[in-house]
Backbone as CSV, one residue per row, in Angstrom:
resi,resn,N_x,N_y,N_z,CA_x,CA_y,CA_z,C_x,C_y,C_z
1,MET,16.015,-53.876,16.317,15.500,-53.007,17.379,15.904,-51.547,17.119
2,LYS,17.149,-51.357,16.653,17.611,-50.003,16.373,16.810,-49.370,15.237
3,LYS,16.532,-50.188,14.187,15.739,-49.673,13.072,14.324,-49.327,13.522
4,PHE,13.760,-50.150,14.390,12.410,-49.881,14.892,12.368,-48.570,15.660
5,LEU,13.354,-48.353,16.529,13.414,-47.105,17.276,13.632,-45.914,16.346
6,LEU,14.449,-46.134,15.304,14.680,-45.065,14.334,13.391,-44.700,13.613
7,TYR,12.615,-45.717,13.215,11.342,-45.456,12.553,10.374,-44.717,13.474
8,ILE,10.377,-45.096,14.738,9.500,-44.417,15.708,9.870,-42.943,15.817
9,VAL,11.167,-42.663,15.889,11.630,-41.281,15.981,11.247,-40.501,14.722
10,LEU,11.417,-41.133,13.556,11.078,-40.473,12.294,9.584,-40.202,12.202
11,VAL,8.767,-41.155,12.631,7.312,-40.959,12.595,6.896,-39.823,13.521
12,ILE,7.449,-39.805,14.717,7.122,-38.738,15.665,7.563,-37.383,15.119
13,THR,8.748,-37.342,14.518,9.236,-36.095,13.927,8.346,-35.635,12.785
14,ALA,7.938,-36.580,11.925,7.063,-36.235,10.798,5.716,-35.708,11.284
15,ILE,5.160,-36.354,12.305,3.870,-35.907,12.837,3.987,-34.523,13.453
16,SER,5.082,-34.280,14.187,5.269,-32.972,14.810,5.403,-31.856,13.776
17,MET,5.958,-32.193,12.580,6.095,-31.202,11.523,4.795,-31.006,10.744
18,LEU,4.033,-32.082,10.578,2.792,-31.995,9.810,1.631,-31.457,10.629
19,LEU,1.683,-31.621,11.945,0.562,-31.222,12.789,0.211,-29.741,12.663
20,PRO,1.189,-28.804,12.713,0.814,-27.385,12.537,0.158,-27.109,11.190
21,PHE,0.640,-27.776,10.126,0.037,-27.583,8.806,-1.395,-28.108,8.780
22,LEU,-1.625,-29.279,9.398,-2.972,-29.839,9.429,-3.921,-28.964,10.241
23,VAL,-3.418,-28.412,11.337,-4.247,-27.498,12.141,-4.578,-26.239,11.345
24,MET,-3.611,-25.730,10.583,-3.855,-24.562,9.740,-4.963,-24.832,8.729
25,VAL,-4.898,-26.005,8.072,-5.933,-26.366,7.105,-7.284,-26.524,7.785
26,LEU,-7.293,-27.155,8.951,-8.541,-27.375,9.681,-9.189,-26.057,10.087
27,ILE,-8.387,-25.113,10.572,-8.919,-23.813,10.966,-9.441,-23.047,9.757
28,SER,-8.738,-23.178,8.611,-9.188,-22.474,7.408,-10.523,-22.995,6.895
29,LEU,-10.873,-24.225,7.266,-12.144,-24.818,6.848,-13.197,-24.729,7.939
30,SER,-13.016,-23.791,8.866,-13.938,-23.634,9.980,-14.395,-22.192,10.082
31,GLY,-15.566,-21.991,10.661,-16.061,-20.642,10.904,-15.403,-20.035,12.125
32,ASN,-15.310,-18.717,12.151,-14.649,-18.046,13.279,-15.376,-18.276,14.593
33,GLU,-16.705,-18.339,14.559,-17.460,-18.591,15.784,-17.163,-19.976,16.335
34,GLN,-17.061,-20.959,15.443,-16.754,-22.314,15.876,-15.351,-22.414,16.445
35,ILE,-14.405,-21.685,15.853,-13.020,-21.738,16.321,-12.910,-21.191,17.737
36,LEU,-13.584,-20.064,18.003,-13.445,-19.381,19.282,-14.334,-19.959,20.375
37,MET,-15.467,-20.565,19.999,-16.437,-20.993,21.003,-16.406,-22.494,21.269
38,ASN,-16.367,-23.291,20.223,-16.439,-24.741,20.427,-15.577,-25.435,19.387
39,TYR,-14.329,-25.520,19.654,-13.381,-26.040,18.683,-13.584,-27.535,18.416
40,LYS,-14.192,-28.273,19.354,-14.319,-29.716,19.198,-15.413,-30.119,18.212
41,SER,-16.344,-29.258,17.951,-17.439,-29.592,17.033,-17.415,-28.636,15.844
42,ILE,-16.452,-28.832,14.966,-16.270,-27.963,13.812,-16.901,-28.602,12.581
43,ASN,-17.738,-27.839,11.902,-18.302,-28.275,10.634,-17.512,-27.626,9.509
44,LEU,-16.936,-28.464,8.666,-16.060,-27.950,7.621,-16.863,-27.191,6.576
45,ASN,-16.331,-26.026,6.179,-16.933,-25.218,5.120,-15.835,-24.363,4.487
46,PHE,-16.170,-23.771,3.338,-15.204,-22.978,2.577,-15.532,-21.491,2.618
47,SER,-16.276,-21.077,3.633,-16.652,-19.669,3.724,-15.445,-18.763,3.947
48,SER,-14.433,-19.269,4.661,-13.244,-18.452,4.912,-12.510,-18.148,3.611
49,TYR,-12.407,-19.137,2.744,-11.753,-18.909,1.448,-12.567,-17.921,0.608
50,HIS,-13.873,-18.042,0.640,-14.722,-17.109,-0.103,-14.553,-15.692,0.417
51,ASN,-14.476,-15.540,1.741,-14.327,-14.205,2.331,-12.979,-13.581,1.980
52,VAL,-11.918,-14.414,1.927,-10.606,-13.884,1.569,-10.602,-13.374,0.141
53,PHE,-11.139,-14.151,-0.789,-11.177,-13.738,-2.187,-12.087,-12.536,-2.394
54,ALA,-13.113,-12.406,-1.543,-14.022,-11.267,-1.666,-13.451,-10.000,-1.030
55,SER,-12.511,-10.149,-0.091,-11.999,-8.990,0.652,-10.778,-8.361,-0.013
56,ILE,-9.895,-9.182,-0.562,-8.666,-8.672,-1.156,-8.456,-9.333,-2.525
57,PRO,-7.721,-8.692,-3.433,-7.439,-9.295,-4.748,-6.367,-10.385,-4.644
58,VAL,-6.761,-11.539,-4.147,-5.812,-12.623,-3.910,-5.138,-13.066,-5.204
59,ILE,-5.905,-13.150,-6.280,-5.340,-13.624,-7.545,-4.242,-12.677,-8.028
60,LYS,-4.463,-11.371,-7.901,-3.454,-10.394,-8.305,-2.212,-10.509,-7.440
61,TYR,-2.385,-10.620,-6.133,-1.254,-10.796,-5.236,-0.499,-12.089,-5.567
62,PHE,-1.253,-13.143,-5.820,-0.661,-14.446,-6.122,0.172,-14.377,-7.407
63,CYS,-0.374,-13.753,-8.429,0.358,-13.624,-9.700,1.617,-12.785,-9.530
64,ASN,1.532,-11.707,-8.761,2.722,-10.886,-8.511,3.811,-11.690,-7.811
65,SER,3.426,-12.439,-6.782,4.404,-13.255,-6.059,4.989,-14.324,-6.959
66,LEU,4.152,-14.915,-7.809,4.627,-15.974,-8.691,5.620,-15.435,-9.720
67,ILE,5.311,-14.284,-10.309,6.214,-13.667,-11.288,7.550,-13.328,-10.645
68,VAL,7.487,-12.700,-9.482,8.720,-12.296,-8.791,9.539,-13.517,-8.378
69,ALA,8.886,-14.545,-7.814,9.609,-15.724,-7.335,10.240,-16.500,-8.485
70,ILE,9.505,-16.678,-9.590,10.036,-17.443,-10.726,11.202,-16.703,-11.376
71,CYS,11.032,-15.417,-11.628,12.102,-14.643,-12.278,13.336,-14.548,-11.389
72,THR,13.128,-14.323,-10.102,14.258,-14.243,-9.180,14.991,-15.573,-9.082
73,THR,14.241,-16.661,-9.006,14.859,-17.984,-8.922,15.652,-18.300,-10.180
74,ALA,15.064,-18.026,-11.359,15.763,-18.294,-12.617,17.042,-17.469,-12.723
75,GLY,16.957,-16.182,-12.394,18.138,-15.336,-12.450,19.204,-15.746,-11.456
76,GLN,18.784,-16.083,-10.242,19.731,-16.510,-9.211,20.451,-17.790,-9.624
77,VAL,19.716,-18.745,-10.148,20.312,-20.020,-10.534,21.303,-19.828,-11.688
78,ILE,20.913,-19.071,-12.711,21.784,-18.874,-13.875,23.066,-18.146,-13.485
79,ILE,22.934,-17.035,-12.769,24.106,-16.247,-12.402,25.002,-17.009,-11.420
80,SER,24.400,-17.675,-10.450,25.190,-18.421,-9.464,25.910,-19.596,-10.104
81,ALA,25.240,-20.281,-11.037,25.880,-21.416,-11.697,27.060,-20.965,-12.555
82,LEU,26.873,-19.895,-13.312,27.966,-19.387,-14.144,29.137,-18.905,-13.286
83,ALA,28.826,-18.118,-12.255,29.885,-17.600,-11.393,30.570,-18.718,-10.617
84,GLY,29.777,-19.661,-10.100,30.359,-20.766,-9.350,31.265,-21.630,-10.203
85,TYR,30.857,-21.891,-11.441,31.700,-22.679,-12.346,32.980,-21.921,-12.690
86,GLY,32.855,-20.616,-12.889,34.038,-19.811,-13.192,35.025,-19.793,-12.052
87,PHE,34.545,-19.607,-10.829,35.451,-19.595,-9.673,36.056,-20.971,-9.420
88,ALA,35.328,-22.038,-9.753,35.819,-23.382,-9.478,36.828,-23.862,-10.512
89,ARG,36.693,-23.409,-11.768,37.487,-23.978,-12.840,38.512,-23.031,-13.458
90,PHE,38.421,-21.761,-13.178,39.336,-20.800,-13.799,40.058,-20.011,-12.713
91,ARG,41.312,-19.722,-12.978,42.126,-18.932,-12.069,42.605,-17.680,-12.790
92,PHE,42.387,-16.530,-12.175,42.831,-15.265,-12.730,43.280,-14.368,-11.584
93,ARG,43.954,-13.311,-11.919,44.489,-12.428,-10.885,43.348,-11.802,-10.071
94,GLY,43.401,-11.991,-8.792,42.392,-11.435,-7.901,41.151,-12.290,-7.739
95,SER,41.166,-13.520,-8.265,39.972,-14.371,-8.171,39.663,-14.749,-6.725
96,ASP,40.706,-15.065,-5.957,40.485,-15.436,-4.555,39.957,-14.256,-3.746
97,MET,40.508,-13.061,-3.998,40.039,-11.878,-3.287,38.594,-11.556,-3.657
98,LEU,38.257,-11.685,-4.938,36.887,-11.418,-5.379,35.913,-12.407,-4.748
99,PHE,36.303,-13.669,-4.695,35.432,-14.670,-4.067,35.292,-14.403,-2.567
100,PHE,36.371,-13.956,-1.939,36.319,-13.615,-0.515,35.355,-12.453,-0.263
101,ILE,35.351,-11.476,-1.156,34.426,-10.341,-1.025,32.978,-10.814,-1.163
102,ILE,32.753,-11.745,-2.106,31.406,-12.290,-2.278,30.958,-13.018,-1.016
103,ILE,31.874,-13.751,-0.393,31.541,-14.449,0.856,31.226,-13.442,1.958
104,LEU,31.949,-12.321,1.976,31.697,-11.309,3.004,30.298,-10.722,2.904
105,THR,29.757,-10.654,1.681,28.401,-10.104,1.537,27.362,-10.966,2.245
106,MET,27.664,-12.245,2.466,26.739,-13.118,3.179,26.652,-12.758,4.659
107,MET,27.660,-12.065,5.169,27.690,-11.710,6.586,27.000,-10.392,6.877
108,VAL,26.586,-9.668,5.843,25.911,-8.382,6.032,24.419,-8.622,6.204
109,PRO,23.808,-8.191,7.296,22.360,-8.370,7.479,21.573,-7.681,6.365
110,PRO,20.525,-8.308,5.857,19.739,-7.699,4.778,19.159,-6.342,5.149
111,GLN,18.866,-6.123,6.440,18.277,-4.854,6.861,19.220,-3.676,6.619
112,VAL,20.537,-3.955,6.624,21.505,-2.882,6.406,21.421,-2.344,4.978
113,ASN,21.033,-3.203,4.044,21.007,-2.812,2.632,19.715,-2.126,2.202
114,ILE,18.726,-2.073,3.075,17.414,-1.571,2.661,17.470,-0.108,2.239
115,VAL,18.106,0.745,3.045,18.140,2.177,2.728,18.922,2.456,1.443
116,PRO,20.177,1.981,1.298,20.883,2.235,0.030,20.202,1.570,-1.166
117,LEU,19.597,0.414,-0.957,18.907,-0.262,-2.061,17.666,0.514,-2.482
118,PHE,16.945,1.041,-1.516,15.763,1.858,-1.850,16.183,3.138,-2.569
119,TRP,17.292,3.746,-2.129,17.787,4.961,-2.795,18.168,4.665,-4.240
120,LEU,18.835,3.528,-4.455,19.236,3.150,-5.810,18.011,2.886,-6.684
121,MET,17.045,2.141,-6.165,15.832,1.861,-6.939,15.071,3.148,-7.255
122,SER,15.083,4.089,-6.306,14.403,5.363,-6.526,15.086,6.172,-7.619
123,LYS,16.424,6.193,-7.621,17.163,6.915,-8.651,16.948,6.300,-10.038
124,LEU,16.782,4.986,-10.084,16.542,4.313,-11.355,15.080,4.400,-11.798
125,GLY,14.231,4.885,-10.913,12.804,4.968,-11.235,12.107,3.624,-11.220
126,TRP,12.608,2.708,-10.401,12.062,1.357,-10.372,11.146,1.098,-9.182
127,ILE,10.892,2.094,-8.352,10.005,1.881,-7.211,8.613,1.521,-7.723
128,ASN,8.010,0.535,-7.089,6.677,0.048,-7.451,6.666,-0.614,-8.837
129,THR,7.752,-1.301,-9.170,7.843,-2.041,-10.429,8.380,-3.442,-10.148
130,TYR,8.237,-4.320,-11.141,8.781,-5.663,-11.005,10.303,-5.655,-10.938
131,GLN,10.940,-4.673,-11.597,12.404,-4.620,-11.563,12.919,-4.488,-10.142
132,ALA,12.263,-3.660,-9.339,12.701,-3.460,-7.961,12.518,-4.719,-7.124
133,LEU,11.531,-5.531,-7.467,11.266,-6.743,-6.699,12.135,-7.912,-7.141
134,ILE,12.616,-7.877,-8.399,13.324,-9.022,-8.963,14.838,-8.828,-8.977
135,ILE,15.300,-7.691,-9.526,16.735,-7.493,-9.769,17.580,-7.668,-8.504
136,PRO,17.237,-7.047,-7.361,18.105,-7.228,-6.181,18.200,-8.669,-5.706
137,GLY,17.202,-9.488,-6.015,17.195,-10.853,-5.510,17.969,-11.858,-6.330
138,ILE,18.344,-11.494,-7.562,19.034,-12.472,-8.409,20.533,-12.529,-8.138
139,PHE,21.034,-11.612,-7.311,22.452,-11.613,-6.957,22.587,-12.005,-5.493
140,GLY,23.342,-13.051,-5.232,23.502,-13.499,-3.853,24.778,-14.295,-3.665
141,GLY,25.468,-14.038,-2.576,26.719,-14.734,-2.298,26.517,-16.198,-1.964
142,PHE,25.382,-16.529,-1.359,25.143,-17.916,-0.979,25.081,-18.827,-2.198
143,GLY,24.373,-18.393,-3.242,24.258,-19.206,-4.444,25.598,-19.416,-5.127
144,VAL,26.393,-18.359,-5.215,27.723,-18.478,-5.827,28.598,-19.427,-5.019
145,PHE,28.587,-19.275,-3.723,29.380,-20.149,-2.855,28.944,-21.608,-2.993
146,MET,27.641,-21.841,-2.994,27.115,-23.200,-3.074,27.493,-23.865,-4.392
147,MET,27.311,-23.156,-5.506,27.619,-23.734,-6.807,29.122,-23.907,-6.995
148,ARG,29.905,-22.987,-6.461,31.358,-23.118,-6.564,31.839,-24.360,-5.834
149,GLN,31.300,-24.604,-4.639,31.698,-25.785,-3.889,31.290,-27.064,-4.611
150,TYR,30.145,-27.044,-5.278,29.718,-28.235,-6.007,30.629,-28.496,-7.199
151,PHE,30.926,-27.436,-7.959,31.754,-27.613,-9.155,33.211,-27.917,-8.810
152,MET,33.630,-27.624,-7.576,34.976,-27.989,-7.158,35.159,-29.503,-7.151
153,GLY,34.073,-30.233,-6.911,34.135,-31.689,-6.915,33.702,-32.305,-8.222
154,PHE,33.535,-31.476,-9.255,33.111,-31.980,-10.558,34.228,-32.816,-11.187
155,GLU,33.841,-33.929,-11.794,34.827,-34.861,-12.356,35.664,-34.195,-13.453
156,LYS,36.966,-34.197,-13.279,37.876,-33.610,-14.263,37.874,-34.408,-15.561
157,GLU,37.620,-35.725,-15.469,37.617,-36.565,-16.668,36.555,-36.137,-17.664
158,LEU,35.407,-35.660,-17.153,34.341,-35.220,-18.053,34.763,-33.981,-18.835
159,GLU,35.453,-33.070,-18.184,35.936,-31.872,-18.877,36.992,-32.234,-19.918
160,ASP,37.898,-33.140,-19.557,38.933,-33.551,-20.511,38.314,-34.219,-21.728
161,ALA,37.295,-35.036,-21.498,36.641,-35.716,-22.611,35.930,-34.712,-23.519
162,SER,35.331,-33.696,-22.931,34.648,-32.690,-23.748,35.643,-31.868,-24.566
163,LYS,36.813,-31.605,-24.001,37.840,-30.869,-24.753,38.349,-31.689,-25.932
164,ILE,38.491,-32.982,-25.711,38.931,-33.855,-26.798,37.902,-33.857,-27.930
165,ASP,36.623,-33.771,-27.562,35.553,-33.745,-28.567,35.394,-32.376,-29.214
166,GLY,36.208,-31.409,-28.797,36.165,-30.082,-29.414,35.179,-29.118,-28.798
167,CYS,34.703,-29.370,-27.591,33.742,-28.474,-26.936,34.463,-27.256,-26.362
168,SER,33.819,-26.121,-26.461,34.330,-24.907,-25.833,33.972,-24.925,-24.353
169,HIS,34.426,-23.902,-23.619,34.112,-23.830,-22.194,32.605,-23.696,-21.970
170,PHE,31.947,-22.882,-22.786,30.506,-22.715,-22.632,29.767,-24.005,-22.982
171,GLN,30.207,-24.720,-23.997,29.581,-25.981,-24.345,29.771,-27.016,-23.250
172,THR,30.952,-27.038,-22.667,31.207,-27.948,-21.559,30.310,-27.631,-20.375
173,PHE,30.139,-26.340,-20.123,29.311,-25.930,-18.996,27.844,-26.299,-19.220
174,PHE,27.285,-25.925,-20.368,25.849,-26.102,-20.602,25.472,-27.546,-20.924
175,LYS,26.368,-28.301,-21.571,26.022,-29.655,-21.993,26.452,-30.739,-21.009
176,ILE,27.449,-30.448,-20.193,27.974,-31.486,-19.302,27.865,-31.082,-17.828
177,ALA,28.469,-29.941,-17.485,28.525,-29.544,-16.073,27.145,-29.223,-15.523
178,LEU,26.353,-28.450,-16.280,25.052,-28.029,-15.777,24.091,-29.192,-15.570
179,PRO,23.962,-30.141,-16.520,23.078,-31.289,-16.256,23.519,-32.129,-15.063
180,CYS,24.833,-32.249,-14.854,25.320,-33.024,-13.719,25.137,-32.297,-12.389
181,ALA,24.905,-30.997,-12.443,24.759,-30.191,-11.224,23.306,-30.020,-10.810
182,MET,22.406,-30.833,-11.369,20.985,-30.689,-11.068,20.642,-30.802,-9.576
183,PRO,21.282,-31.682,-8.800,20.978,-31.692,-7.362,21.266,-30.353,-6.685
184,ALA,22.426,-29.758,-6.994,22.769,-28.458,-6.406,21.847,-27.372,-6.936
185,ILE,21.528,-27.417,-8.224,20.648,-26.414,-8.819,19.248,-26.511,-8.224
186,ALA,18.750,-27.748,-8.054,17.420,-27.924,-7.464,17.382,-27.404,-6.032
187,THR,18.441,-27.679,-5.278,18.501,-27.179,-3.894,18.508,-25.653,-3.856
188,LEU,19.335,-25.054,-4.704,19.405,-23.598,-4.756,18.088,-23.005,-5.241
189,ALA,17.460,-23.635,-6.238,16.195,-23.129,-6.767,15.094,-23.186,-5.713
190,ILE,15.018,-24.298,-4.985,13.991,-24.423,-3.943,14.226,-23.398,-2.845
191,PHE,15.472,-23.272,-2.414,15.793,-22.306,-1.353,15.462,-20.879,-1.794
192,THR,15.854,-20.523,-3.022,15.607,-19.168,-3.520,14.120,-18.904,-3.695
193,PHE,13.401,-19.873,-4.240,11.958,-19.693,-4.459,11.225,-19.496,-3.136
194,VAL,11.531,-20.349,-2.165,10.854,-20.244,-0.870,11.186,-18.917,-0.192
195,THR,12.462,-18.518,-0.228,12.870,-17.260,0.396,12.195,-16.069,-0.276
196,THR,12.168,-16.071,-1.611,11.545,-14.966,-2.341,10.041,-14.948,-2.146
197,TRP,9.432,-16.117,-2.179,7.977,-16.197,-2.024,7.537,-15.684,-0.648
198,ASN,8.311,-15.979,0.381,7.964,-15.560,1.740,8.518,-14.186,2.102
199,SER,9.238,-13.547,1.189,9.834,-12.247,1.482,8.759,-11.220,1.793
200,PHE,8.990,-10.426,2.827,7.991,-9.441,3.251,8.547,-8.021,3.319
201,MET,9.716,-7.854,3.934,10.216,-6.514,4.218,10.472,-5.707,2.942
202,TRP,11.256,-6.292,2.002,11.591,-5.536,0.806,10.374,-5.292,-0.101
203,PRO,9.508,-6.274,-0.370,8.299,-5.970,-1.161,7.410,-4.920,-0.515
204,LEU,7.371,-4.881,0.810,6.575,-3.870,1.491,7.127,-2.471,1.255
205,ILE,8.463,-2.345,1.233,9.097,-1.045,1.061,9.135,-0.633,-0.407
206,ALA,9.346,-1.604,-1.297,9.540,-1.294,-2.713,8.244,-1.071,-3.475
207,THR,7.103,-1.378,-2.876,5.813,-1.191,-3.550,4.942,-0.246,-2.737
208,ASN,4.147,0.549,-3.436,3.241,1.476,-2.753,1.842,1.477,-3.352
209,SER,1.533,0.484,-4.152,0.189,0.387,-4.725,-0.319,-1.036,-4.585
210,GLU,-1.625,-1.183,-4.541,-2.227,-2.500,-4.356,-1.944,-3.420,-5.541
211,SER,-1.798,-2.868,-6.722,-1.595,-3.682,-7.919,-0.232,-4.355,-7.952
212,MET,0.729,-3.876,-7.151,2.078,-4.447,-7.150,2.395,-5.225,-5.880
213,ARG,1.465,-5.341,-4.981,1.725,-6.059,-3.739,1.886,-7.556,-3.990
214,THR,2.773,-8.165,-3.228,2.911,-9.616,-3.256,1.936,-10.236,-2.259
215,LEU,1.820,-11.548,-2.304,0.835,-12.218,-1.455,1.173,-12.075,0.025
216,ALA,2.450,-12.147,0.373,2.840,-12.007,1.779,2.479,-10.625,2.311
217,VAL,2.718,-9.582,1.521,2.382,-8.218,1.931,0.875,-8.038,1.990
218,GLY,0.175,-8.566,0.993,-1.280,-8.439,0.974,-1.937,-9.100,2.160
219,LEU,-1.458,-10.290,2.553,-2.029,-10.972,3.717,-1.719,-10.226,5.004
220,ALA,-0.527,-9.640,5.092,-0.185,-8.861,6.286,-1.070,-7.631,6.416
221,ILE,-1.315,-6.952,5.313,-2.196,-5.785,5.335,-3.636,-6.216,5.634
222,PHE,-4.031,-7.357,5.086,-5.366,-7.894,5.373,-5.529,-8.191,6.855
223,LYS,-4.493,-8.762,7.470,-4.540,-9.022,8.915,-4.598,-7.713,9.696
224,GLY,-3.860,-6.698,9.222,-3.865,-5.415,9.905,-5.169,-4.672,9.794
225,SER,-6.044,-5.095,8.864,-7.332,-4.428,8.705,-8.357,-4.890,9.729
226,PHE,-8.022,-5.967,10.490,-8.948,-6.429,11.517,-9.039,-5.392,12.633
227,ARG,-10.201,-5.206,13.161,-10.403,-4.202,14.189,-10.464,-4.837,15.578
228,GLU,-11.598,-5.396,15.934,-11.790,-5.899,17.288,-11.494,-7.390,17.404
229,LEU,-11.648,-8.120,16.313,-11.528,-9.570,16.372,-10.676,-10.069,15.212
230,THR,-9.722,-10.924,15.513,-8.904,-11.515,14.465,-9.679,-12.628,13.780
231,LEU,-9.795,-12.538,12.468,-10.521,-13.540,11.689,-9.566,-14.693,11.365
232,TRP,-9.470,-15.634,12.296,-8.497,-16.701,12.148,-8.796,-17.603,10.957
233,GLY,-10.057,-17.821,10.667,-10.409,-18.657,9.525,-9.908,-18.072,8.224
234,GLU,-10.177,-16.771,8.013,-9.724,-16.101,6.801,-8.189,-16.023,6.744
235,LEU,-7.580,-15.777,7.899,-6.124,-15.667,7.954,-5.456,-17.001,7.620
236,MET,-5.995,-18.083,8.162,-5.444,-19.402,7.860,-5.748,-19.822,6.428
237,ALA,-6.861,-19.379,5.897,-7.161,-19.662,4.486,-6.128,-18.989,3.584
238,GLY,-5.797,-17.755,3.896,-4.763,-17.069,3.133,-3.410,-17.747,3.276
239,ALA,-3.105,-18.238,4.476,-1.836,-18.940,4.688,-1.792,-20.241,3.894
240,CYS,-2.920,-20.947,3.794,-2.967,-22.178,2.997,-2.731,-21.876,1.520
241,ILE,-3.349,-20.809,1.028,-3.144,-20.412,-0.371,-1.681,-20.058,-0.605
242,CYS,-1.084,-19.387,0.361,0.314,-18.960,0.234,1.279,-20.142,0.262
243,SER,0.904,-21.238,0.892,1.808,-22.383,1.027,1.742,-23.347,-0.154
244,ILE,0.743,-23.230,-1.005,0.571,-24.182,-2.111,1.763,-24.178,-3.071
245,PRO,2.222,-23.026,-3.591,3.361,-23.054,-4.522,4.636,-23.626,-3.903
246,VAL,4.869,-23.348,-2.632,6.071,-23.860,-1.974,6.050,-25.389,-1.942
247,ILE,4.887,-25.958,-1.629,4.760,-27.417,-1.594,4.964,-28.015,-2.982
248,LEU,4.376,-27.386,-3.997,4.505,-27.889,-5.367,5.948,-27.810,-5.852
249,VAL,6.651,-26.736,-5.513,8.049,-26.595,-5.919,8.909,-27.673,-5.265
250,PHE,8.676,-27.935,-3.995,9.454,-28.970,-3.314,9.179,-30.349,-3.905
251,ILE,7.919,-30.652,-4.195,7.577,-31.961,-4.763,8.208,-32.132,-6.140
252,SER,8.160,-31.081,-6.957,8.719,-31.173,-8.308,10.236,-31.282,-8.305
253,GLY,10.895,-30.726,-7.296,12.357,-30.785,-7.236,12.900,-31.903,-6.385
254,LYS,11.997,-32.690,-5.798,12.447,-33.731,-4.874,13.289,-34.791,-5.566
255,LYS,12.938,-35.163,-6.812,13.663,-36.225,-7.498,15.116,-35.823,-7.774
256,TYR,15.360,-34.529,-7.994,16.725,-34.067,-8.230,17.532,-34.062,-6.942
257,LEU,16.849,-33.893,-5.810,17.552,-33.922,-4.529,17.941,-35.340,-4.136
258,ILE,17.158,-36.316,-4.617,17.414,-37.712,-4.247,18.393,-38.365,-5.197
259,ASN,18.186,-38.162,-6.511,19.031,-38.809,-7.508,20.401,-38.153,-7.578
260,ASN,21.378,-38.890,-8.064,22.738,-38.390,-8.246,23.134,-38.553,-9.710
261,PRO,23.025,-37.498,-10.536,23.327,-37.620,-11.955,24.793,-37.969,-12.236
262,MET,25.694,-37.724,-11.282,27.101,-38.034,-11.489,27.373,-39.531,-11.425
263,GLU,26.448,-40.266,-10.826,26.661,-41.709,-10.660,26.658,-42.389,-12.025
264,GLY,27.707,-43.060,-12.349,27.817,-43.746,-13.620,28.306,-42.878,-14.748
265,ALA,28.548,-41.605,-14.502,28.995,-40.712,-15.568,30.442,-41.010,-15.957
266,VAL,31.224,-41.440,-14.998,32.638,-41.752,-15.254,32.883,-43.205,-14.882
267,LYS,33.442,-43.945,-15.803,33.764,-45.347,-15.560,35.258,-45.512,-15.424
268,GLU,35.648,-46.228,-14.430,37.068,-46.478,-14.212,37.582,-47.490,-15.254
């Protein structure tokens, strides 16, 4: 009986989460007149998607967002994994204070950094470039903290065995620690990709030309171009296009979130 009630709760929760997405897809496949006048008799069509592609350079926006999200995610994962492993396995003078400072950066609202970050990007001549969209995002206290906590529980026996085999610290990290940390890496990669892909404020400030706009900024400007009537079909079509990479990233990383590579790695 308890399992049955649990399944009922899970089904209701799943439906409540999927329903807004299904409504978004349904609206994107409907005409604006049908949405506003007679929602119950909707004839599915792809005119909204055609209008979006005809109105704004969706492919260019999509490619910009994809480049920024992939590069930022790769940089964040590499730097966070290296730093997290270093803080977890090595002790040096001031290491605790340095890690504490990194944790403090997580408490600073991102809006506080916009003005000094824009000034720095302007001095470097990176405004309206990929560097301005990517470089600030690859450094983050959350990723370092997350990877450090994971490596704190890393099996010491694996490191000892690698030392006996003559592996250096870098070899131990890349050949043993990193493959075993795939669940944490997948979680961090998904979180970073989704956050970067949906980022709006900084791409809006750091870019001033249509050729460098990301998809989130382009859709916001497209929505702002409406005059008397909001084109819900076109807007939802753009939202569906924007959600596709996020869904694909989650599906591709799901197996790493479920599996545990550490299981069976050490035998008693």
